[in-house]
C-alpha positions as CSV (number, residue, x, y, z in Angstrom):
1,X,-21.4,12.4,45.9
2,X,-22.7,14.0,49.1
3,X,-22.3,10.5,50.8
4,X,-18.7,10.3,49.8
5,X,-18.0,13.8,51.1
6,X,-19.7,13.0,54.3
7,X,-17.8,9.8,54.9
8,X,-14.5,11.5,54.1
9,X,-15.3,14.1,56.8
10,X,-16.2,11.4,59.3
11,X,-13.0,9.5,58.5
12,X,-10.8,12.7,59.2
13,X,-12.6,13.2,62.5
14,X,-12.0,9.7,63.5
15,X,-8.4,10.0,62.5
16,X,-7.9,13.1,64.7
17,X,-9.4,11.5,67.7
18,X,-7.2,8.3,67.1
19,X,-4.1,10.3,66.9
20,X,-4.9,12.2,70.0
21,X,-5.6,8.7,72.0
22,X,-2.3,7.3,70.5
23,X,0.0,10.3,71.6
24,X,-1.6,10.5,75.1
25,X,-1.1,6.9,75.5
26,X,2.5,6.7,74.2
27,X,3.6,9.8,76.1
28,X,1.6,8.9,79.2
29,X,0.0,12.4,79.4
30,X,-3.6,13.6,79.7
31,X,-5.5,13.3,76.4
32,X,-7.0,16.8,77.1
33,X,-3.4,18.2,76.8
34,X,-3.2,16.7,73.3
35,X,-6.7,18.0,72.3
36,X,-5.7,21.4,73.6
37,X,-2.4,21.3,71.5
38,X,-4.4,20.4,68.4
39,X,-6.9,23.3,69.1
40,X,-4.0,25.6,69.4
41,X,-2.5,24.3,66.1
42,X,-5.8,24.8,64.3
43,X,-6.2,28.3,65.7
44,X,-2.8,29.3,64.4
45,X,-3.5,27.9,60.9
46,X,-6.8,29.7,61.0
47,X,-5.2,33.0,61.8
48,X,-2.8,32.5,58.9
49,X,-5.8,31.9,56.6
50,X,-8.1,34.6,57.8
51,X,-5.4,37.2,59.1
52,X,-3.4,37.2,62.4
53,X,-5.4,40.4,63.5
54,X,-8.5,38.2,64.2
55,X,-9.3,36.8,67.5
56,X,-10.1,33.3,66.3
57,X,-11.0,30.3,68.6
58,X,-11.2,26.6,67.8
59,X,-13.0,23.8,69.7
60,X,-12.5,20.0,68.9
61,X,-14.9,17.6,70.6
62,X,-12.7,14.9,72.2
63,X,-15.4,12.2,71.6
64,X,-16.7,12.8,68.0
65,X,-13.9,14.9,66.6
66,X,-16.3,17.6,65.5
67,X,-14.5,21.0,64.8
68,X,-16.0,24.3,65.4
69,X,-14.3,27.5,64.3
70,X,-15.3,31.1,65.1
71,X,-14.2,34.6,65.4
72,X,-14.8,36.7,68.5
73,X,-15.9,40.3,67.8
74,X,-17.2,43.3,70.1
75,X,-20.2,45.2,69.3
76,X,-19.6,48.9,69.0
77,X,-21.3,52.0,67.7
78,X,-18.4,53.0,65.3
79,X,-16.1,50.3,64.0
80,X,-12.3,51.2,64.4
81,X,-10.9,47.7,64.0
82,X,-12.6,45.8,61.2
83,X,-11.0,42.5,62.5
84,X,-12.1,42.6,66.1
85,X,-15.1,45.0,66.0
86,X,-18.7,45.0,64.5
87,X,-21.4,47.6,64.3
88,X,-24.8,46.8,66.0
89,X,-26.7,46.3,62.8
90,X,-24.3,43.6,61.7
91,X,-24.1,42.1,65.1
92,X,-27.9,41.6,65.3
93,X,-27.6,39.5,62.1
94,X,-25.2,37.2,63.9
95,X,-26.8,37.0,67.2
96,X,-30.3,38.3,67.9
97,X,-30.5,40.7,70.8
98,X,-26.9,41.8,70.6
99,X,-26.1,45.1,72.4
100,X,-23.3,47.7,72.4
101,X,-20.5,46.3,74.5
102,X,-21.2,42.5,74.0
103,X,-18.7,40.0,72.6
104,X,-20.4,37.8,70.0
105,X,-19.4,34.8,68.0
106,X,-18.9,34.9,64.3
107,X,-18.8,31.4,62.8
108,X,-16.1,30.6,60.3
109,X,-16.2,28.0,57.6
110,X,-13.5,25.1,58.2
111,X,-10.1,25.5,56.5
112,X,-8.2,23.2,54.3
113,X,-4.6,22.6,55.6
114,X,-1.9,23.3,53.1
115,X,1.6,21.7,53.3
116,X,3.0,24.7,55.3
117,X,0.1,25.1,57.6
118,X,0.1,21.2,58.3
119,X,3.8,21.4,59.1
120,X,3.4,24.4,61.3
121,X,0.4,22.7,63.1
122,X,2.5,19.6,63.6
123,X,5.4,21.6,65.2
124,X,2.9,23.2,67.6
125,X,1.5,20.0,68.6
126,X,4.9,18.3,69.1
127,X,6.0,21.3,71.2
128,X,2.9,21.2,73.4
129,X,3.3,17.4,73.9
130,X,7.0,17.6,74.7
131,X,6.2,20.5,77.3
132,X,3.5,18.3,78.8
133,X,5.9,15.1,78.8
134,X,8.5,17.2,80.6
135,X,6.1,18.4,83.2
136,X,5.0,14.9,83.7
137,X,8.4,13.7,84.2
138,X,9.2,16.3,86.9
139,X,5.9,15.8,88.7
140,X,6.6,12.1,88.6
141,X,10.3,12.2,90.1
142,X,10.2,15.4,92.1
143,X,8.8,13.6,95.3
144,X,11.0,10.7,94.8
145,X,14.4,12.1,95.9
146,X,16.2,9.7,98.3
147,X,14.7,6.6,96.6
148,X,16.8,3.8,95.0
149,X,15.9,3.3,91.2
150,X,17.0,0.8,88.7
151,X,17.8,1.8,85.2
152,X,19.9,0.8,82.2
153,X,23.0,2.7,81.0
154,X,22.1,4.5,77.8
155,X,25.5,6.2,77.1
156,X,28.6,7.4,78.7
157,X,29.5,11.0,77.9
158,X,32.8,12.8,79.3
159,X,32.8,10.3,82.2
160,X,29.1,11.0,83.0
161,X,26.8,8.1,82.9
162,X,23.3,8.6,81.4
163,X,20.8,6.2,82.7
164,X,17.4,5.3,80.9
165,X,14.9,5.3,83.7
166,X,12.0,4.2,81.5
167,X,9.9,7.3,81.5
168,X,12.9,9.7,81.9
169,X,16.6,9.9,81.9
170,X,19.0,10.4,84.7
171,X,22.6,11.1,84.9
172,X,25.3,9.8,87.3
173,X,28.1,12.5,87.3
174,X,31.6,11.4,87.6
175,X,31.8,12.6,91.3
176,X,28.7,10.7,92.1
177,X,30.3,7.4,90.8
178,X,32.1,4.7,92.7
179,X,35.8,5.1,91.7
180,X,37.3,2.6,89.3
181,X,33.8,1.1,88.8
182,X,33.4,0.2,85.0
183,X,29.9,0.6,83.5
184,X,29.0,-0.3,79.7
185,X,26.1,0.6,77.7
186,X,23.1,-1.8,78.4
187,X,24.3,-2.6,82.0
188,X,21.6,-2.4,84.7
189,X,22.4,-0.1,87.5
190,X,20.9,0.9,90.9
191,X,21.5,4.3,92.1
192,X,20.0,7.0,94.5
193,X,17.8,9.8,93.2
194,X,19.9,12.6,94.6
195,X,18.1,15.7,93.1
196,X,15.4,16.6,90.5
197,X,15.7,20.0,89.1
198,X,13.3,21.7,86.7
199,X,14.9,23.2,83.6
200,X,13.7,24.4,80.3
201,X,15.0,21.5,78.2
202,X,13.4,19.1,80.7
203,X,13.8,17.9,84.3
204,X,17.3,16.9,85.2
205,X,17.5,13.9,87.4
206,X,20.8,13.5,89.1
207,X,21.6,10.1,90.5
208,X,24.4,8.9,92.8
209,X,26.1,5.6,93.8
210,X,28.7,7.4,96.1
211,X,26.3,9.2,98.5
212,X,26.2,7.7,102.1
213,X,22.2,7.6,101.7
214,X,22.7,5.1,98.8
215,X,24.3,2.7,101.3
216,X,21.5,3.3,104.0
217,X,18.9,2.5,101.4
218,X,20.7,-0.7,100.3
219,X,20.7,-1.9,103.9
220,X,17.1,-1.0,104.3
221,X,16.4,-3.3,101.2
222,X,18.5,-6.2,102.7
223,X,17.6,-5.9,106.4
224,X,13.8,-6.1,107.1
225,X,14.3,-4.7,110.7
226,X,15.7,-1.4,109.2
227,X,12.8,-1.3,106.7
228,X,10.2,-1.8,109.6
229,X,11.9,0.8,111.8
230,X,13.1,-1.7,114.6
231,X,16.8,-1.0,113.7
232,X,17.8,2.7,112.8
233,X,21.0,3.8,110.9
234,X,21.7,6.9,112.9
235,X,24.9,8.0,111.0
236,X,26.8,7.0,107.9
237,X,30.1,7.9,106.2
238,X,31.7,6.6,103.1
239,X,35.1,6.5,101.3
240,X,33.4,5.4,98.1
241,X,34.8,2.2,96.6
242,X,37.1,1.5,99.5
243,X,35.6,1.8,103.0
244,X,32.6,2.8,104.9
245,X,31.1,3.0,108.4
246,X,27.5,3.0,109.7
247,X,26.2,3.6,113.3
248,X,23.2,1.6,114.1
249,X,20.7,1.4,117.0
250,X,17.9,-1.1,117.9
251,X,14.7,0.2,119.4
252,X,14.0,-3.4,120.5
253,X,16.4,-4.6,123.3
254,X,16.0,-8.2,122.2
255,X,17.5,-7.5,118.6
256,X,21.2,-7.0,118.2
257,X,21.5,-4.2,115.6
258,X,25.0,-5.1,114.4
259,X,24.1,-8.9,114.1
260,X,20.9,-8.1,112.3
261,X,22.7,-5.9,109.7
262,X,25.5,-8.6,109.3
263,X,23.1,-11.5,108.8
264,X,23.5,-15.1,108.7
265,X,27.2,-15.9,107.8
266,X,27.4,-12.2,106.6
267,X,24.9,-12.8,103.9
268,X,23.1,-9.3,104.4
269,X,26.1,-7.2,104.7
270,X,27.8,-9.0,101.6
271,X,24.7,-8.2,99.4
272,X,25.4,-4.6,100.1
273,X,29.2,-4.9,99.7
274,X,28.7,-6.6,96.2
275,X,26.4,-3.8,95.0
276,X,29.0,-1.2,96.2
277,X,31.9,-3.0,94.4
278,X,33.5,-4.6,97.4
279,X,33.4,-1.5,99.6
280,X,34.4,-2.7,103.0
281,X,31.7,-1.8,105.8
282,X,32.3,-1.4,109.5
283,X,28.9,-1.7,111.4
284,X,29.1,0.2,114.7
285,X,26.7,0.3,117.6
286,X,25.6,3.9,118.0
287,X,25.7,5.6,121.4
288,X,24.1,8.8,122.7
289,X,27.3,9.2,124.8
290,X,29.8,10.9,122.5
291,X,32.9,9.5,123.9
292,X,31.5,5.9,123.6
293,X,30.4,6.5,120.1
294,X,33.9,8.0,119.2
295,X,35.6,4.9,120.7
296,X,33.2,2.6,118.8
297,X,33.8,4.4,115.5
298,X,37.6,4.2,115.8
299,X,37.5,0.3,115.7
300,X,39.4,-1.8,115.1
301,X,41.8,0.4,117.1
302,X,41.8,0.4,120.8
303,X,41.3,3.7,122.7
304,X,42.9,4.7,126.0
305,X,41.4,7.8,126.8
306,X,38.8,10.4,125.2
307,X,39.0,14.0,126.0
308,X,36.0,16.4,124.6
309,X,36.4,20.0,124.2
310,X,32.8,21.2,123.9
311,X,33.8,24.9,123.3
312,X,35.9,24.0,120.3
313,X,33.6,21.1,119.3
314,X,36.8,18.8,119.2
315,X,37.7,15.4,120.4
316,X,41.2,14.4,121.6
317,X,41.6,10.7,121.4
318,X,44.6,9.0,123.2
319,X,45.7,5.6,121.9
320,X,48.4,3.2,122.9
321,X,51.7,3.9,121.0
322,X,51.3,0.6,119.0
323,X,47.8,1.6,117.8
324,X,48.5,4.8,116.3
325,X,48.8,3.5,112.6
326,X,45.6,1.4,113.0
327,X,43.7,4.5,114.5
328,X,44.6,6.7,111.7
329,X,44.3,4.3,109.0
330,X,45.8,4.2,105.5
331,X,46.1,7.8,104.3
332,X,44.0,8.9,107.4
333,X,41.0,7.0,106.3
334,X,39.9,5.6,109.6
335,X,40.0,8.7,111.5
336,X,38.5,10.7,108.6
337,X,35.5,8.3,108.4
338,X,35.2,8.3,112.3
339,X,35.1,12.2,112.2
340,X,32.4,12.2,109.5
341,X,30.3,9.6,111.4
342,X,30.5,11.4,114.8
343,X,30.3,14.9,113.2
344,X,33.4,15.9,115.4
345,X,36.9,17.0,114.6
346,X,39.2,14.3,116.1
347,X,42.8,14.5,117.1
348,X,44.7,11.1,117.5
349,X,47.6,11.3,120.0
350,X,49.6,8.5,121.3
351,X,50.1,8.1,125.1
352,X,53.7,9.1,124.8
353,X,52.5,12.4,123.0
354,X,49.7,12.9,125.3
355,X,52.0,12.7,128.3
356,X,54.4,15.1,126.7
357,X,51.9,17.6,125.8
358,X,50.3,17.5,129.3
359,X,53.8,18.0,130.7
360,X,54.5,20.8,128.3
361,X,51.3,22.6,129.3
362,X,52.0,22.0,132.9
363,X,55.3,23.8,132.6
364,X,54.0,26.6,130.5
365,X,51.1,27.3,132.9
366,X,53.4,27.1,136.0
367,X,55.9,29.6,134.4
368,X,52.9,32.0,133.5
369,X,51.7,31.9,137.1
370,X,55.2,32.4,138.5
371,X,55.7,35.5,136.3
372,X,52.1,37.1,136.5
373,X,51.3,36.4,140.2
374,X,54.9,36.6,141.4
375,X,54.7,33.4,143.3
376,X,57.3,30.6,143.8
377,X,57.5,27.5,141.6
378,X,55.8,25.2,144.1
379,X,52.8,27.4,144.6
380,X,52.4,27.8,140.9
381,X,52.6,24.1,140.3
382,X,49.9,23.5,143.0
383,X,47.5,25.9,141.1
384,X,48.1,24.0,137.9
385,X,47.7,20.6,139.4
386,X,44.2,21.8,140.8
387,X,43.1,22.5,137.2
388,X,43.8,26.3,137.0
389,X,45.2,27.4,133.6
390,X,44.4,30.9,133.1
391,X,44.5,34.2,135.1
392,X,40.8,34.7,134.6
393,X,40.2,31.3,136.4
394,X,42.1,32.4,139.4
395,X,40.7,35.9,139.4
396,X,36.9,35.3,139.1
397,X,36.5,31.7,140.7
398,X,34.7,31.5,144.0
399,X,37.4,32.2,146.8
400,X,36.4,28.9,148.6
401,X,37.8,26.9,145.6
402,X,41.3,28.3,145.9
403,X,41.2,28.4,149.8
404,X,40.1,24.6,149.7
405,X,43.5,23.6,148.1
406,X,45.7,21.8,150.6
407,X,48.1,24.2,152.3
408,X,46.2,27.3,151.2
409,X,43.9,29.5,153.3
410,X,41.5,32.4,152.7
411,X,44.1,35.0,153.1
412,X,46.4,33.5,150.5
413,X,43.5,32.9,148.2
414,X,42.4,36.5,148.4
415,X,46.0,37.7,147.8
416,X,46.2,35.4,144.8
417,X,43.0,36.7,143.3
418,X,44.2,40.4,143.9
419,X,47.4,39.6,142.0
420,X,45.6,37.9,139.3
421,X,43.2,41.0,138.9
422,X,46.2,43.3,138.8
423,X,48.1,41.2,136.3
424,X,44.9,41.1,134.0
425,X,44.7,44.9,134.3
426,X,48.3,45.2,133.3
427,X,47.7,42.9,130.3
428,X,44.7,45.0,129.5
429,X,46.7,48.2,129.6
430,X,49.5,46.7,127.4
431,X,47.1,45.7,124.9
432,X,45.4,49.1,124.9
433,X,48.8,50.7,124.2
434,X,49.5,48.1,121.4
435,X,45.9,48.8,119.9
436,X,46.5,52.6,119.9
437,X,49.9,52.0,118.2
438,X,48.1,50.1,115.6
439,X,45.8,53.1,114.9
440,X,42.6,51.3,116.1
441,X,39.9,54.0,116.9
442,X,38.6,54.3,120.5
443,X,35.1,54.0,119.1
444,X,35.7,50.2,118.6
445,X,36.4,49.8,122.3
446,X,32.7,50.8,123.1
447,X,31.4,47.7,121.1
448,X,29.9,45.0,123.1
449,X,31.9,42.0,124.3
450,X,35.0,43.9,122.9
451,X,38.3,43.5,124.9
452,X,41.6,45.1,124.3
453,X,43.1,42.0,123.2
454,X,40.4,41.6,120.5
455,X,41.0,45.2,119.4
456,X,44.6,44.4,118.9
457,X,43.7,41.4,116.8
458,X,41.4,43.7,114.7
459,X,44.1,46.2,114.3
460,X,46.6,43.6,113.0
461,X,44.0,42.6,110.5
462,X,43.6,46.0,109.2
463,X,40.1,46.7,110.8
464,X,40.6,50.1,112.6
465,X,37.4,52.1,112.3
466,X,33.7,51.5,112.8
467,X,33.0,51.3,109.1
468,X,35.8,48.7,108.7
469,X,34.2,46.5,111.4
470,X,30.6,47.3,110.0
471,X,31.6,46.0,106.6
472,X,32.1,42.6,107.9
473,X,29.7,39.7,107.8
474,X,29.1,37.8,110.9
475,X,31.0,34.8,109.9
476,X,33.9,36.8,108.7
477,X,34.2,38.1,112.3
478,X,33.5,35.1,114.6
479,X,33.8,31.8,112.6
480,X,36.0,29.4,114.3
481,X,39.1,27.8,112.5
482,X,38.8,24.2,111.9
483,X,42.1,22.3,112.0
484,X,42.3,18.9,110.3
485,X,42.8,15.7,112.3
486,X,46.3,14.8,113.1
487,X,48.0,12.6,110.7
488,X,50.9,10.0,111.1
489,X,54.0,11.7,112.3
490,X,52.3,14.8,113.7
491,X,53.7,15.4,117.2
492,X,52.0,17.5,119.8
493,X,53.9,20.6,118.6
494,X,53.3,20.0,114.9
495,X,51.7,23.0,112.9
496,X,48.0,22.8,112.7
497,X,46.7,22.6,109.1
498,X,43.4,24.8,108.8
499,X,40.7,23.6,106.6
500,X,39.4,27.2,106.3
501,X,40.5,30.6,107.2
502,X,38.0,31.3,110.0
503,X,36.9,34.7,111.3
504,X,39.1,37.6,112.5
505,X,38.1,36.9,116.1
506,X,37.5,33.2,115.7
507,X,40.1,32.4,118.5
508,X,37.9,34.2,121.2
509,X,34.9,31.8,121.0
510,X,32.3,34.3,120.4
511,X,28.7,33.0,119.7
512,X,26.8,34.0,116.6
513,X,24.4,36.0,118.6
514,X,27.3,38.1,120.1
515,X,28.8,38.4,116.7
516,X,25.5,39.7,115.3
517,X,25.2,42.3,118.1
518,X,28.8,43.5,117.6
519,X,28.2,44.0,113.9
520,X,24.8,45.7,114.3
521,X,26.2,48.0,117.0
522,X,29.1,49.0,114.5
523,X,26.5,49.8,111.9
524,X,24.3,51.9,114.1
525,X,25.9,55.2,113.1
526,X,25.0,54.5,109.5
527,X,21.3,54.8,110.4
528,X,21.9,57.8,112.6
529,X,23.6,59.7,109.7
530,X,20.6,59.3,107.5
531,X,18.1,61.6,109.1
532,X,21.0,64.2,109.6
533,X,21.8,63.9,105.7
534,X,18.1,64.3,104.9
535,X,17.8,67.4,107.2
536,X,20.9,69.0,105.5
537,X,19.5,68.3,102.1
538,X,16.1,69.8,103.1
539,X,17.9,72.9,104.5
540,X,19.9,73.4,101.3
541,X,16.7,73.2,99.2
542,X,14.9,75.6,101.3
543,X,17.9,78.1,101.0
544,X,17.9,77.7,97.2
545,X,14.2,78.5,97.1
546,X,14.6,81.5,99.3
547,X,17.5,82.7,97.0
548,X,15.4,82.1,93.8
549,X,12.3,84.2,95.2
550,X,14.8,87.0,96.0
551,X,16.0,87.2,92.4
């Protein structure tokens, strides 16, 4: 009889260890985590059997399956809590040499699991295992962002594709898919691991087939020179499912980067095109020279001239009249991709438009100099022809630059600079009157870098006090406005479509450091008022105390 009982216990122990090994292997988690989950379940069942007030511990041997159960109690002089305390006399029966303040172990007999206790233990183990599995999935994928992974389409929900990655699931959201691509359950798909986010219900693995990096990684798989680092993809831009551009450079002068990416009879680029559902790819040689790279990026259109405006971070590209449609592309696709590739805003003008624009600017600047400097048309045109376009340039340039103009001398140059200075002063005074008429306080004029023209702009925007200015963020004050590239039919005088509103003073070209300095100067009075307010409160309290003592 005793033998049968012993064999039964042994079988149960062996079964526990077998279950732990099977779960750990199936879920690919550490066996110790499963053992810990079992111990936690046994502890909870024991607390339900002996009382939740007890501090009960369980230990399961991972090799033999032996289970030990005990209660931890504190040795005290007078017992207040029967469940967690024991007096010295009883403690010494349990453990020889026990002293006041010790924590000792009170062994408990094993428990029989009833149906409810077993179900509760099962839930605890399942929860622990699920948590461990989610953590394992997150640890496995968190450092794999930017990799290409292959999975099987598991289901399609509301346009989002759920992909089985083997040990986890990923999702390709609708905006991360290639437009018009049809996927079905069971299809194998390659995608880029875009982002891995830890969430309570498990890690969320976001995949993408529309990101430019997906195309880069595909080229790295197809072109050994890219994988080895001999050729580098410096920039990439995509209109998913339609067209893409990549800028490549070779670190070995003997290897043509474009030819290597195209491959023999186009085999390499065609493999990438097929994976991207027929998306056409322009492979462009990358150049450190911005103008050269812009010319390459606008292929297949021919470019006549490139003008770079570094202050506005914009590029004006002039093309022959018959190349305008090609340069812009269908629905602006070519210029849009070129702009993304170069990181610059690009304006496309025909040679006719460019000539008209220059002529219009020439006339406007000539008339401005005639009116402001009180000079004749010929002299004004000479100034514009030499590159002068503003009164500030005339007033503050070195005298030699004006005197060196053919037909000018130092006396004429000095006179022109004096008149330019007077004109600027008149303009400043007019702006000052306009600013005051708008109700803008004089305190704003003391702010660094602030001109009367800026104050007029602030007044028109409703910013009239230091507090109004101090409430602005730096971006709200100085962010530049970003016009979109010109489209088909836009002439030189066409209205500019702004992509974002920009800052109040965005047109004045202030740097971020200057903007921060203006905002902090406007806020300075807030901090000056704090000590005064504190002193006033202290004086009031002192007066109240004196009045109370007098009563």
